[in-house]
Structure formats: C-alpha cells, structure tokens
C-alpha positions in Angstrom: -10.1 -33.2 19.7 -12.1 -32.1 16.7 -9.9 -30.4 14.0 -10.7 -27.1 12.5 -12.5 -27.6 9.2 -13.7 -24.7 7.0 -15.9 -26.6 5.2 -18.1 -27.2 8.2 -18.9 -23.6 8.4 -21.2 -23.4 5.2 -24.6 -24.9 6.4 -23.8 -23.3 10.1 -23.3 -20.0 8.4 -26.3 -19.8 6.6 -28.4 -20.6 9.7 -26.3 -18.3 11.8 -26.7 -15.2 9.1 -30.6 -15.7 8.8 -31.2 -15.9 12.5 -29.0 -13.0 13.5 -30.2 -10.7 10.5 -34.0 -11.6 11.8 -33.3 -10.9 15.5 -31.1 -7.6 14.9 -28.6 -9.2 17.3 -25.7 -7.8 15.0 -26.5 -4.0 16.2 -24.4 -2.3 18.9 -21.7 -3.6 21.3 -24.4 -5.2 23.4 -25.5 -7.2 20.2 -21.9 -8.5 19.7 -22.0 -9.8 23.1 -25.1 -11.4 22.5 -24.0 -13.0 19.5 -21.1 -14.5 21.4 -23.4 -15.9 23.8 -25.6 -17.5 21.4 -22.7 -19.1 19.5 -21.0 -20.4 22.7 -24.0 -21.9 24.0 -24.8 -23.5 20.8 -23.3 -26.6 21.5 -21.3 -26.7 18.5 -18.5 -29.3 18.8 -14.7 -27.9 19.1 -12.6 -25.9 21.3 -12.6 -22.2 22.0 -10.3 -21.5 18.7 -13.2 -23.0 16.6 -16.3 -21.3 18.5 -14.2 -17.8 17.9 -13.6 -18.7 14.2 -17.3 -19.5 13.8 -18.5 -16.4 15.0 -15.7 -14.4 12.7 -16.7 -16.3 9.5 -20.3 -15.6 10.1 -19.6 -11.8 10.6 -17.3 -11.6 7.6 -18.6 -13.7 5.0 -22.3 -12.1 5.5 -20.9 -8.9 3.9 -21.3 -9.0 0.1 -18.3 -6.7 -1.5 -19.6 -4.5 -4.2 -16.1 -3.5 -5.2 -12.5 -3.1 -3.9 -11.8 0.1 -1.9 -9.0 2.3 -2.9 -5.4 1.6 -1.5 -4.7 3.7 1.5 -3.2 6.9 -0.3 -3.4 10.3 0.7 -4.9 11.2 -2.7 -8.2 9.6 -1.7 -10.6 12.3 -1.0 -8.7 15.0 -2.8 -10.6 17.4 -4.9 -8.5 18.2 -8.2 -9.4 19.8 -11.4 -9.6 18.9 -14.9 -9.2 20.3 -18.3 -8.8 18.6 -21.4 -8.8 19.6 -25.4 -9.8 17.3 -28.2 -11.6 14.9 -26.1 -15.0 14.9 -27.7 -14.5 18.6 -27.0 -12.4 20.9 -24.9 -12.9 22.2 -21.3 -11.4 24.6 -18.9 -7.4 25.9 -19.4 -4.8 23.2 -20.4 -1.4 23.8 -20.3 0.7 22.5 -23.5 3.6 20.4 -21.7 6.0 21.2 -24.8 5.8 25.1 -24.6 4.2 25.6 -21.0 1.6 28.0 -22.3 -1.8 28.0 -21.0 -4.6 27.6 -23.4 -8.1 29.0 -22.4 -11.3 27.0 -23.9 -13.5 29.5 -22.6 -14.7 27.7 -19.6 -13.8 27.0 -15.9 -11.4 23.8 -15.1 -13.9 21.2 -13.5 -13.7 20.1 -10.0 -13.8 16.1 -9.4 -12.8 14.2 -6.4 -10.4 11.2 -6.3 -12.5 8.6 -5.0 -12.6 5.8 -7.6 -15.9 7.0 -8.9 -16.6 7.9 -12.4 -17.6 11.5 -13.0 -18.9 12.9 -16.2 -17.3 15.8 -17.3 -18.7 17.1 -20.7 -19.1 13.6 -21.9 -16.1 12.1 -20.6 -16.2 9.9 -17.7 -13.0 10.3 -15.7 -12.1 8.0 -13.0 -9.0 7.3 -10.8 -7.1 4.8 -8.6 -3.9 4.8 -6.3 -2.3 1.6 -5.2 0.8 0.9 -3.3 3.8 -0.2 -5.3 6.3 -2.1 -3.7 8.9 -2.2 -6.5 10.1 -5.3 -8.5 13.6 -6.5 -8.7 15.1 -5.7 -12.0 12.4 -3.3 -13.2 9.6 -4.3 -15.8 10.7 -5.8 -19.2 9.7 -3.9 -22.3 10.3 -4.0 -26.1 10.5 -1.7 -28.7 8.9 -3.6 -31.8 9.5 -1.6 -34.9 8.7 -2.7 -38.6 11.7 -0.9 -39.5 14.4 -1.7 -37.0 13.0 -4.9 -35.3 12.9 -5.5 -31.8 15.0 -4.1 -28.9 14.7 -5.5 -25.2 15.1 -3.2 -22.3 14.5 -3.1 -18.7 12.7 -0.3 -17.1 14.4 0.0 -14.1 12.8 2.7 -12.5 10.1 0.3 -11.7 12.4 -1.0 -8.7 11.6 2.0 -6.9 8.5 1.7 -4.4 5.7 4.2 -4.2 2.2 4.5 -5.3 0.7 3.5 -8.6 -1.7 6.0 -9.9 -3.8 5.7 -12.7 -6.6 8.0 -14.5 -9.1 6.8 -17.1 -10.9 9.1 -19.8 -13.9 7.4 -21.5 -16.5 8.7 -23.4 -20.0 8.4 -21.6 -21.9 7.4 -25.1 -18.9 4.7 -26.2 -18.1 6.7 -29.4 -15.2 7.8 -31.0 -12.7 9.4 -28.5 -11.4 12.7 -30.1 -13.1 15.4 -32.1 -10.1 16.0 -34.6 -7.8 13.1 -35.7 -5.0 15.6 -36.3 -5.7 18.3 -33.5 -3.4 18.6 -30.5 -4.8 16.5 -27.4 -4.1 18.0 -23.9 -5.0 16.9 -20.6 -4.3 19.2 -17.5 -4.8 17.7 -13.8 -4.4 20.4 -11.4 -4.4 20.5 -7.5 -3.4 16.5 -6.8 -2.4 16.6 -3.4 -1.5 14.1 -0.7 -3.2 14.8 2.7 -0.6 14.7 5.7 2.3 15.5 3.7 4.7 18.4 3.9 4.0 21.7 2.0 7.7 22.0 1.2 8.6 18.4 -0.1 7.6 17.6 -4.0 6.6 14.1 -5.1 9.4 12.3 -6.9 8.6 10.8 -10.6 10.7 8.7 -12.8 11.7 8.8 -16.4 10.3 5.3 -17.3 7.5 5.6 -14.9 4.7 6.3 -17.1 2.5 4.1 -19.4 -0.6 4.7 -21.8 -3.2 2.3 -22.7 -6.6 2.5 -24.8 -9.5 0.9 -24.4 -12.9 0.0 -26.3 -16.1 -0.9 -24.6 -14.0 -0.9 -21.2 -11.9 -3.6 -22.6 -8.2 -2.9 -22.9 -6.7 -2.8 -26.4 -3.6 -5.3 -27.0 -1.3 -5.8 -29.9 0.6 -2.6 -29.8 3.7 -2.2 -31.9 6.0 0.8 -32.0 6.0 1.9 -35.8 8.4 4.6 -35.2 11.8 3.8 -33.8 12.7 7.2 -32.3 9.5 8.0 -30.5 10.4 6.5 -27.2 7.4 4.2 -26.6 8.2 1.0 -25.3 5.4 -2.1 -25.3 5.2 -4.2 -21.9 2.8 -5.6 -19.4 0.6 -3.5 -17.2 2.6 -3.3 -13.7 0.0 -5.1 -11.7 -2.5 -6.7 -14.6 0.2 -8.3 -16.3 -2.3 -10.2 -18.7 -2.8 -6.5 -20.1 -0.6 -4.7 -22.4 0.3 -1.0 -22.3 2.9 1.0 -23.8 5.6 2.9 -21.4 7.0 6.3 -22.3 10.7 6.9 -22.2 10.8 10.5 -21.1 14.0 12.7 -20.6 14.3 14.4 -17.0 13.4 17.6 -18.9 10.3 16.1 -20.1 9.2 14.9 -16.8 9.7 18.5 -15.5 7.6 19.5 -18.4 4.8 17.3 -17.4 5.0 17.8 -13.7 4.8 21.2 -11.4 5.2 20.8 -7.9 2.6 22.4 -5.8 2.1 22.5 -1.8 1.8 18.8 -0.9 1.5 17.6 -4.5 1.7 18.4 -8.0 0.1 19.6 -11.0 0.2 17.3 -14.2 0.3 18.5 -18.0 -0.2 15.6 -20.5 -0.2 16.2 -24.4 0.4 14.7 -27.7 2.7 17.8 -28.4 5.5 16.0 -26.7 5.3 13.5 -29.5 4.5 15.8 -32.2 4.8 19.7 -31.7 2.4 20.4 -34.8 0.1 17.2 -35.7 -0.9 15.2 -33.4 -3.9 13.4 -31.2 -4.5 10.6 -28.8 -6.0 8.9 -31.9 -3.1 9.3 -34.2 -1.0 8.0 -31.2 -2.9 4.8 -31.2 -2.5 4.6 -35.0 1.4 5.1 -34.2 1.2 2.2 -31.8 -0.5 -0.1 -34.8 -3.8 -0.2 -33.0 -6.3 -2.2 -35.2 -9.8 -0.2 -35.8 -8.6 2.9 -34.1 -12.2 4.7 -35.0 -13.6 2.0 -32.1 -11.4 3.3 -29.2 -13.4 5.3 -26.7 -11.1 5.1 -23.6 -7.8 6.3 -22.7 -5.9 5.5 -19.5 -2.7 7.3 -18.3 -0.6 5.7 -15.2 2.3 6.4 -13.5 4.6 5.6 -10.6 5.4 8.3 -8.0 6.7 8.6 -4.4 4.4 10.8 -2.6 6.0 13.6 -0.5 7.8 12.2 2.3 7.4 14.0 5.5 10.5 14.1 8.1 10.2 12.9 11.6 12.5 12.6 14.6 10.4 9.8 15.8 11.8 6.1 14.6 9.0 4.3 12.8 7.2 7.5 12.1 6.8 7.6 8.2 3.9 9.8 7.9 5.6 12.9 9.8 2.8 13.4 12.5 5.4 12.5 15.3 3.3 9.5 16.2 3.3 5.8 15.9 0.0 4.8 14.1 -1.6 2.2 11.8 -0.7 4.8 8.9 2.9 4.1 9.6 2.9 0.5 9.6 0.5 0.2 6.5 3.4 2.5 4.6 5.9 0.0 5.8 3.7 -3.0 4.8 3.7 -1.2 1.1 7.4 -0.7 1.0 8.2 -4.5 1.6 10.6 -6.0 -0.9 11.0 -2.4 -2.4 14.1 0.0 -2.0 13.1 2.8 0.3 15.7 2.8 3.1 13.5 4.2 5.6 11.5 1.0 5.8 14.8 -1.1 6.5 14.5 -0.8 10.5 16.9 -3.6 11.3 19.6 -2.7 8.7 19.9 -5.6 7.1 19.8 -4.1 3.7 16.4 -5.2 2.6 12.6 -4.4 3.5 11.2 -7.5 4.9 8.3 -9.0 7.2 11.3 -8.7 9.8 11.0 -5.0 9.7 7.3 -5.1 10.3 7.8 -7.5 13.3 10.2 -5.3 14.7 8.2 -2.1 14.2 5.3 -3.9 16.1 7.1 -5.6 18.8 10.0 -3.4 19.5 9.3 0.0 18.4 5.7 0.2 19.1 6.1 -2.3 21.9 2.8 -4.2 21.0 1.6 -7.3 19.7 0.1 -8.6 16.3 -3.4 -8.4 16.8 -3.7 -5.1 18.5 -5.7 -3.3 16.0 -6.1 -0.3 18.2 -2.5 0.0 18.8 -3.1 0.5 22.6 -0.8 -2.1 23.9 -2.9 -5.2 24.6 -4.9 -7.6 22.5 -8.6 -7.6 23.8 -12.1 -8.0 22.6 -12.4 -4.5 21.0 -9.6 -5.6 18.7 -11.6 -8.7 17.9 -14.4 -6.7 17.2 -12.7 -4.5 14.8 -11.4 -7.7 12.7 -14.8 -9.1 12.7 -16.5 -5.8 11.1 -13.9 -5.9 8.5 -13.6 -9.7 7.7 -13.2 -10.5 4.0 -12.5 -6.7 3.2 -9.5 -5.1 2.0 -7.9 -2.9 4.7 -5.0 -2.3 6.6 -3.6 -2.7 10.2 -6.3 -0.5 11.5 -9.1 -2.7 9.9 -7.3 -5.9 11.1 -4.8 -6.8 8.5 -2.2 -8.0 10.9 -0.4 -10.2 8.2 0.3 -7.2 5.6 -1.6 -9.1 2.7 -4.1 -6.4 2.1 -7.1 -8.4 3.0 -8.5 -9.0 6.5 -8.7 -12.8 6.7 -8.4 -16.1 8.7 -4.7 -15.9 8.9 -5.3 -12.5 10.7 -7.6 -14.2 13.4 -5.1 -16.7 14.0 -2.4 -13.9 14.7 -5.1 -12.2 17.1 -6.2 -15.5 18.9 -2.2 -16.4 19.6 -1.6 -13.2 21.4 -5.2 -12.5 22.7 -5.2 -11.3 26.4 -1.5 -9.9 26.1 -0.8 -6.6 27.7 2.3 -4.8 27.2 4.4 -3.3 29.9 3.3 0.1 29.2 -0.5 -0.8 28.8 -0.1 -2.5 32.1 0.5 0.6 34.0 -2.8 2.3 32.7 -6.4 1.6 33.8 -7.2 -1.9 32.0 -10.4 -2.2 29.9 -13.4 -2.9 32.0 -16.5 -5.2 31.2 -15.8 -6.6 27.6 -12.3 -7.7 28.2 -13.2 -9.1 31.8 -16.2 -10.6 30.8 -14.8 -12.5 27.6 -11.9 -13.8 29.6 -14.7 -15.3 32.0 -16.7 -16.7 29.1 -13.6 -18.2 27.9 -12.3 -19.5 31.0 -15.4 -21.3 31.7 -15.4 -22.8 27.9 -11.9 -23.8 28.5 -12.9 -25.7 31.6 -15.9 -27.3 30.1 -14.2 -28.5 26.8 -10.5 -29.2 27.9 -8.6 -30.6 24.7 -7.1 -33.9 24.8 -4.3 -32.9 22.9 -2.1 -29.9 21.3 -4.3 -27.1 19.9 -4.8 -28.0 15.9 -3.7 -31.8 16.4 -5.4 -35.1 16.9 -5.5 -36.7 20.3 -3.3 -39.6 20.5 
C-alpha cells in the first residue's frame, strides 16, 4: 500500500488550487461535492484516507492568514470606554486609584471595541488581546533586583490559577515620547469591560500578583529592568506567554487590587495610575526610570497585562461551563483552556487534575458523541468534514474543527474525524438522518474502497 507522505502534496496542491480557483469549484455546498468528485476521479495513488487528506490540505493551505484571531473570550466584541491623563494629552474622566476620586479632563470618555485592532484615541493607539491561560505549576519565577539590597527570588503562585490573560497596549501614533509631563501623575481608566454570556451578579476574580507592565520602543519590548527601589513591590520576570520577553510584575496588596478594579454587571471597570507608586510625584516615564530603563526618552509604548478569571455562570447541567443550560462547543473550549489548570469545575472524572481524560469524558459520556463531530449533533458526517476543511490551518476551537485541543485546526484533527467518520450516537440514530450529502459520500467512499482495497493495514506497508 502507498504510505501517506505530506511532501507529495506540494506539487499536487499548486495544481489543484490553481484549477479550482479558475473554475470556481470551491463555491457553495455543490462546489464541495464537485471538488470531491474531481479529486476522487483524478487517479492519484493511495487509499481513501490519502484522497481525503489531499482535498483537505488543498482547502486549508490555500488560505493565507494575515494574523491570528483573538482567542475565544467573552470580551471579544465588547465596547468599552477609555480615559487617560499624561499620555500625550488627557482625555475623558479618569479615576485616581489611590483616592478613588474622578478627574474631569473636559471631554467625554472615548468608546473603543475589544477586537484586537488598534484604534487611535487622541494620538494614542489602543489595542487589546485575550488568550486562555491554563495555569503553570508552582507559578511564575520573578526577582527583585536592587542595587541596594541585592537580588531576591520569588515565585508568583497566583499564576497557578487558570483564567484569561488580558493585555492592553498604549502606543503613540507618531512614535514620539510617551508622556507630556515627566513628573505629572499618569492615569488610565477603562470602563465597561464585560464578558458576554456571563451572569450579572458574579464578579470576575483578580489576583494580587497577577499584574504586569512593560514598555516598548518602535514596537519592540524593552528589556533590562532592575528594581532600583527595594520597597516598591515590582518584580522582574518573563512574560507569561512570550517567555523571551521581560516584564515587571506588580506585587499588589488585596486592598490595592480592590482600588484598581470596580465590579460592574458582567465585568469590571479598571483604574490604573502611578499614584499607587507615588502619591505626589509620578508618571509612566518616571516608572521606567525607576526600573532602570536605558534611554527613557525613546519609549513610545506602555503595555499592561493581567490574569483574570471571568465571571463564572452557574448551571445545573453537568459539563455546562458557560451557564446557558446547554452542552455546546463553548463548553468544551472552556474545558480545553482549563487543562492542567486548577479550576475544579473541569475535573469531570474527579481524579484531582484537569487533563485530556476530562475532555474525552465530556465528549463521549456527557455529550454522548464522537471526536470529529464539529456540529455536536451526535454523528460524524460530511457536514463536519466541510467545517474542518473550511477552517484548516487556522486557529479555532471545537466548532471550527479543533478536536485535539491544540488551538489549531490541523492534520491531527482530520485523523480524529476520519477515525469516527460515519459513526452515529444512539440519540442521533433515533432522529431523521442527514440526507443527500452523507449518503452520497458513503456511496462514493464505498465505491472507492472496493476499487482500491488496501493490501495491508491502513498506514502500514504490505508484507
């Protein structure tokens, strides 16, 4: 039997993409059927598995990704408002986190959208991101490097918790100096950060050492931080995700976290400010100076990140993690993000840890379906294959075809789908089966299997 070889796809892929794009065969459901017919009649050597894989890779790798999409977070699409002072000007109404008093800058707060696209607010480019965080055993190591007291090692154990890693960026649109006044207080107020689909009476959870800051110049993160003041509560460590990048973590007290965050329905308002570091004399640039940043005047970007556990819905339905009383792709995506974390909601088998075994239990026992069932309707059919093909080589969750929980729709997900293709759960079998596409595909596969019976086990060589 011909072994599957990814390298053999390259010349074939160029030919197929060119042909299908010229003829328009990719358009619509009928187009998908025509593509299958063309591929299966092309006479390319190999079995059914190889044929479907050729089609799948043709569909997926024909798409060039301009950027990675935001992770699936309830914040995506939320409209929040921005106010700031001493960031190349002042806008809106800021709140001093130390005094909790509002400061009116004689203009309205500016509405922006949490979508990963930078928006210009009075010369400041504001952007945001949210990614799942599953927690790291033992926490994140950090040090307090001081020219006075030497070096002290810490473990930021709050980062053992799972949740979301949220980050906001503030960069000058013209690439110039970040602040108007070196010694003036700098404040940033973000209001109306709301996670969709969450209960109004449950607040998000924040952590004392779950906050960090870093500066940038021309889009490149600054490094070489040192804590020059030993009692300021700033610790140097690696970025939680981009571990080749330095940040400095803030060792807040519980009271300071309460000052920075103000719960609202479905979310929080956030009030950042240098007054928590120095009540009378401070700015983001003076903070950079305190952290021993070289060439402070070149800094044109400030970035603030934090770990948060979004408001957790309550549900009487086992496996329903978003509280909508349904078992959907959103629930298994939440479970996937919680693997190796500490959130006991996701420990479905009760063994004290959150692993791939809990995902399998959710899919096969709680939902009662199979890996490969993108639609979660109890069977693995042609419609699931089309979803996977349309999202191949993209980031996504279960609903896009990411069955192995890697965050990417890729060849391994196709293998899972192929292994379960045609399976129907008992519940789905009692309903009306899918017509046309599923039966048509079965007939096509059956004919091809008869024509190209393997002489040995699938994936092996004939003896």
